[in-house]
N, C-alpha and C positions, 0 to 999 in steps of 0.2 A: 827390613824397614819399609813401612807403608807411607806413601805420600797422600795426603788428603787434599781434595779439590777445594773444600770449604775454607781451610785455614792456611793452605800453602806451606804447612809445616809437616814434619814427619812424626810418626808415633810408632812405637815398637809393640810387637805382640806381647801381651802380659805373660810374664814367666812365673808368676806366683800361682799357687794352687791351694785349695782347701783340703786336699788329701791328708788324712790323719787328724783332721779337726774333730773335736768332740763337742757336740751340741746337746741340747735337751729338748725332748718333746714336751708338749703341755702337761702330760701326766708325770713328768720327771724322769722318764726312761731315757737312756742314752741314745744318741744318734751319732754314728760315725760317718764321716764323709770321704768319698773317693771321687776325684775329679779328673776328667780328661783335659787335654790342652785346649787353650783358646784358639778359635779359628775365625778368620775374617768372614763376616757375613753382613751384607748390606751396610757397609761403612761402619760397622761396629764389631766387637769381638763377642763370640759366644762359646760357651763350654758346657758340656753335659756333666752333671754330678749325680752320684748315687748316694742317697742318705739311707742308712740302715734303720730298720724298725723292728723291735722285738715283738714277737707274737707268741701265743701259747705253744705253737708247734715249732718254734725256732725264730729265726730272723729272716727278713726279706729286705730287698733294696727298692727304694722308690726314687725315680729319676726326677731331676729338676734341671731346667736350662737356665744358666746364668748369662745375663746380657750386660755388657759393659759398653756404653756409648762413648764416643770420642770426647764429648764435653765433660763427662764424669771422670774419665781417665785423666784429663787435663786438670780438673779441679783437685783431684786427689794428689796429683803430682805437685801442683802449686802450693797446696796446703801442707805438704810433706806428711800426708797420712799414710799409714801402712795398709796397703790394699788388702792383704789377707785378713787383717783385723776388721777392716770396714765390711768386707764381704761376709765374714763369719758372723758378725753382729747382725747384719741384715738378713742372712739366711736363717739364723735362729729365730728372729722375729717373724719371718715369713712362715716357717714350719709351725710356729705356735698358732698361727691364724688359719692354717689350711687343714682340710680333712685328711688325716693320715691314711685312711683306708683306700684312697685312690692309688692307681698304679703310677700316675705321673702328677707331679705337683705344679706343672705349668712352667711359665717363664718368670724368673725374678729379674726385674730391671734394676740393676744396682744403681744407687744414688749417692 
């Protein structure tokens, strides 16, 4: 359990993961996700995920960092939203906007 200075309340490490989630790239090809655990970084949670990308010579993985701020985590909890569904929807929208030839997709700040 982590205590935050700003709110005076506790928040727990996210236990959900996007591992196994199937998304689509802009061209309609499948993207499979593998995600590591969330780690506390600068008062927020971050996890590294790998998104698969099909190529002529096979598949490769492209990394993306998922960032979950304390206020977003609290909003999701208060609205009883399913975090995995929210993050999957946002990640799919993000990969549809990004250049998939890059080795790293940057950081997705979950909202």
